[in-house]
C-alpha positions in Angstrom: 17.4 -4.9 -10.5 18.5 -1.4 -11.5 17.4 2.0 -10.4 18.6 4.7 -12.9 18.5 8.5 -12.3 18.9 10.6 -15.4 18.6 14.5 -15.7 16.7 15.5 -18.7 19.1 18.3 -19.4 22.2 16.1 -19.3 21.1 12.7 -20.5 24.6 11.6 -21.3 25.2 11.4 -17.6 23.4 9.3 -15.2 23.4 7.6 -11.8 22.8 3.8 -11.8 22.0 1.9 -8.6 22.3 -1.9 -9.3 20.9 -4.3 -6.7 20.9 -8.1 -6.3 17.6 -9.9 -7.2 15.0 -9.2 -4.4 17.7 -7.1 -2.6 19.4 -10.2 -1.4 22.7 -9.5 0.5 25.7 -11.3 2.0 25.3 -10.0 5.6 22.3 -8.8 7.7 22.1 -5.8 5.3 24.1 -4.0 2.7 24.9 -0.2 2.6 26.2 2.1 -0.2 26.5 5.8 -0.8 26.5 7.4 -4.3 26.6 10.9 -5.8 25.7 12.6 -9.0 27.1 16.1 -9.8 25.5 18.1 -12.5 25.3 21.7 -13.7 21.9 22.0 -12.0 23.2 20.7 -8.7 24.2 17.6 -6.8 22.2 14.4 -6.1 23.1 12.1 -3.2 21.8 8.7 -2.3 22.5 6.7 1.0 21.0 3.2 0.7 20.5 0.4 3.0 19.1 -3.0 1.8 18.2 -6.5 2.9 16.1 -9.3 1.7 13.1 -7.9 -0.2 13.4 -4.3 1.1 15.6 -1.3 0.2 15.7 2.3 1.9 17.1 5.2 0.1 17.8 8.5 1.8 18.2 10.9 -1.2 19.0 14.6 -1.2 18.9 17.0 -4.2 21.0 20.3 -3.6 19.9 22.5 -6.5 21.5 25.4 -8.2 18.4 25.7 -10.5 15.0 23.6 -10.9 15.5 20.6 -12.8 13.6 17.4 -14.0 15.0 13.9 -13.3 13.8 10.7 -14.9 13.8 7.6 -12.5 13.5 4.2 -14.0 13.6 0.6 -12.5 13.7 -2.4 -14.8 11.5 -4.7 -12.4 8.5 -4.6 -10.0 8.5 -1.9 -7.4 6.3 -1.1 -4.4 7.4 2.3 -3.4 6.7 4.3 -0.3 8.0 7.9 -0.7 8.2 10.5 2.2 9.2 14.1 1.4 11.4 15.4 4.4 12.0 18.7 2.9 11.4 20.4 -0.6 8.9 21.0 -3.2 8.4 18.5 -6.3 6.1 16.7 -8.5 6.1 13.2 -9.6 4.6 12.0 -12.9 4.0 8.3 -13.3 2.7 6.3 -16.2 -1.2 6.0 -15.9 -1.2 8.4 -12.8 -1.7 12.1 -13.0 1.1 14.4 -11.9 1.4 14.2 -8.0 2.4 17.5 -6.3 4.6 16.6 -3.3 5.7 19.1 -0.5 7.3 18.8 2.8 5.5 16.4 5.0 3.7 14.4 2.3 4.0 10.9 1.3 2.7 8.6 -1.7 2.7 4.9 -2.0 2.4 2.9 -5.4 3.4 0.0 -7.1 4.3 -0.7 -10.7 5.5 -3.5 -13.0 8.4 -1.4 -14.0 9.0 2.2 -12.7 9.2 5.1 -15.1 8.8 8.4 -13.2 9.5 11.8 -14.0 10.5 14.1 -11.0 10.4 17.8 -11.2 12.4 19.5 -8.5 11.5 23.1 -7.8 14.1 23.6 -5.0 16.4 21.4 -2.9 14.7 18.4 -1.3 15.2 15.4 0.9 13.3 12.2 0.6 13.1 8.7 2.2 12.0 6.2 -0.2 11.4 2.5 0.7 11.3 0.1 -2.2 9.7 -3.4 -1.5 10.2 -6.4 -4.0 7.3 -8.5 -5.4 8.5 -11.5 -3.0 8.3 -9.1 0.0 4.8 -7.8 -0.7 3.4 -11.2 -2.0 4.2 -12.8 1.2 2.0 -10.1 3.1 -1.0 -9.6 0.8 -0.7 -12.5 -1.7 0.5 -12.4 -5.4 -3.1 -12.6 -6.8 -3.9 -9.3 -5.2 -1.1 -7.6 -7.2 -1.8 -9.4 -10.4 -5.6 -8.6 -10.5 -4.8 -4.8 -10.5 -1.5 -4.8 -12.3 -1.2 -3.3 -15.8 1.5 -1.6 -17.6 0.8 1.5 -15.5 1.6 2.5 -11.9 -1.2 2.1 -9.3 -1.5 4.7 -6.6 -2.3 3.1 -3.2 -2.5 5.9 -1.0 -1.2 9.5 -0.4 -1.5 12.2 2.1 0.5 14.1 4.9 2.5 12.2 7.4 3.1 15.2 9.9 1.4 14.7 13.3 0.7 11.2 12.8 2.2 7.8 13.7 3.9 7.7 10.5 6.1 10.8 11.5 7.3 8.9 14.5 8.1 5.8 12.6 10.1 7.8 10.0 12.1 9.4 12.8 12.8 6.0 14.2 14.1 4.7 10.8 16.2 7.7 10.2 17.8 7.6 13.6 18.2 3.8 13.9 21.5 3.1 15.2 21.3 -0.6 16.3 24.1 -3.0 15.4 24.1 -5.9 13.1 21.0 -8.2 13.1 19.2 -6.0 15.7 19.1 -3.1 13.2 17.9 -5.3 10.4 15.0 -6.6 12.6 14.3 -3.3 13.8 14.1 -1.7 10.4 12.0 -4.5 9.0 9.4 -4.1 11.7 9.2 -0.4 11.1 8.7 -1.1 7.4 5.9 -3.4 8.2 4.3 -0.9 10.5 4.4 1.8 7.8 2.8 -0.6 5.3 0.1 -1.7 7.5 -0.9 1.9 8.4 -1.1 2.9 4.7 -2.9 -0.2 3.7 -5.5 0.5 6.4 -5.7 4.2 5.1 -6.3 2.8 1.6 -9.1 0.5 2.9 -10.6 3.4 5.0 -10.7 5.7 1.7 -12.7 3.0 -0.1 -15.0 2.8 2.7 -15.8 6.5 2.5 -17.6 6.4 -0.8 -20.9 7.2 0.9 -19.4 10.5 2.0 -19.4 13.8 0.0 -16.1 15.5 -0.9 -17.2 18.2 1.5 -17.7 15.8 4.4 -14.5 14.2 3.8 -12.6 17.7 3.6 -14.4 18.7 7.0 -13.5 15.5 8.7 -9.8 15.9 7.5 -10.0 19.4 9.0 -11.4 18.0 12.2 -8.3 15.7 12.3 -5.9 18.6 11.9 -7.6 20.5 14.6 -7.2 17.7 17.0 -3.5 17.3 16.0 -2.9 21.1 16.4 -4.5 21.3 19.9 -3.1 18.5 22.0 -2.8 20.8 25.0 -6.2 22.3 24.9 -8.3 19.8 22.9 -11.9 20.8 21.7 -14.9 19.2 23.0 -17.2 17.3 20.4 -19.5 20.2 20.3 -16.8 22.7 19.7 -15.2 20.4 17.0 -18.5 20.0 15.3 -19.2 23.8 15.4 -15.6 24.6 13.9 -16.0 22.1 11.1 -19.6 22.6 10.2 -20.4 19.0 10.9 -23.5 17.8 13.0 -22.6 15.6 16.0 -23.7 12.4 14.4 -21.7 12.9 11.1 -18.6 13.9 13.0 -18.6 10.9 15.3 -19.6 8.3 12.6 -17.5 9.8 9.8 -14.3 10.2 12.0 -14.5 6.6 12.9 -15.0 5.4 9.5 -12.4 7.5 7.9 -9.6 7.3 10.5 -10.5 4.1 12.3 -10.6 5.8 15.7 -13.1 7.8 17.6 -12.4 11.5 18.1 -11.0 10.9 21.6 -9.3 7.6 20.7 -7.4 9.5 17.9 -6.5 12.3 20.4 -5.2 9.6 22.8 -3.1 7.9 20.1 -1.7 11.1 19.1 -0.8 12.1 22.5 1.0 8.9 23.3 3.0 8.8 20.0 4.0 12.5 20.6 4.9 11.5 24.3 7.1 8.5 23.3 9.0 10.7 20.7 9.6 13.6 23.3 10.7 11.0 26.0 13.1 9.6 23.5 14.5 13.1 23.0 15.4 13.4 26.6 12.3 15.4 28.1 11.2 14.7 31.6 7.9 12.9 32.3 6.5 16.1 33.7 7.5 18.2 30.9 6.0 15.8 28.4 2.8 15.5 30.4 2.5 19.3 30.1 3.3 19.4 26.4 0.6 16.9 25.4 -2.1 18.4 27.6 -2.2 16.4 30.9 -2.4 18.7 33.9 -1.5 15.8 36.2 1.7 13.8 35.4 0.3 10.8 37.5 -2.7 10.7 35.0 -0.3 10.7 32.0 1.8 8.0 33.6 -1.1 6.0 34.0 -2.4 6.5 30.4 1.1 5.9 29.1 1.5 2.5 30.8 -2.0 1.4 29.6 -0.9 2.1 25.9 2.6 0.8 26.0 2.8 -1.6 28.8 5.6 0.2 30.7 6.3 3.4 32.6 7.3 6.6 30.7 10.3 7.0 32.9 11.6 3.7 31.3 11.7 5.1 27.7 15.2 6.9 28.4 16.7 4.0 29.8 15.4 1.8 26.9 16.9 4.3 24.4 20.3 4.2 26.3 
């Protein structure tokens, strides 16, 4: 398997990233760093792979806007997360996808041929999964039925203020040794995949909703995420988004898989976990995520995770 990066302006120079079949390795995982320097700037890739999966942290430091062609000579299931920057991705059979900081897109293709236009310096996390890895999870027939010569977009959106953001942070900061790191990273990849597949199924289930309804429900989701300390009541949320009470409750559950307050709870707990990992005290975290009483926060956290928030720092250490 080969990934090739070629600048359209300097086609004679390219970066090639060769991998063993299905990302098989000698140890628990393999690592590599590669750089490509051009007149337009510098492209760096830090890779880690193990059986069936590869993670690439890439950084493009630009002197001027550029276009890079990325090709792969075998099946790819790709999850791309834009950490910083502003770019556009053009795939065969899929319209150009504008991607900015905080956005993600997941797709699969029998052979990758992507045109990436970089408007400014950018950082990305890309997770590439082999056919074997995916087939074990969702079945080879599911891929074959919808696989043509073109790429197929699975899902796209914004990962900020969601569980995806917490998982990405955990992947980027993973420092476990040996086989523990391998197990940890694989579990996080599976969690990312399950969340995104659920989102794809949910999107298919919203066909009965108008574009305006979906936009208003997405707005409701953003309002919740931006007001963890002082959340809106259902009546306030309905008023702010222009939805009636019934459509807000039914649509939110259908679109996002949670009730409004269930989603608020999950967001609060995910944010709390990240803040506790960063070293903040239980009382500080309780206040940040909107709990006036730290004891109520402690009880809610234990109900969600099965252990006390004070134990998070010890676990991280």
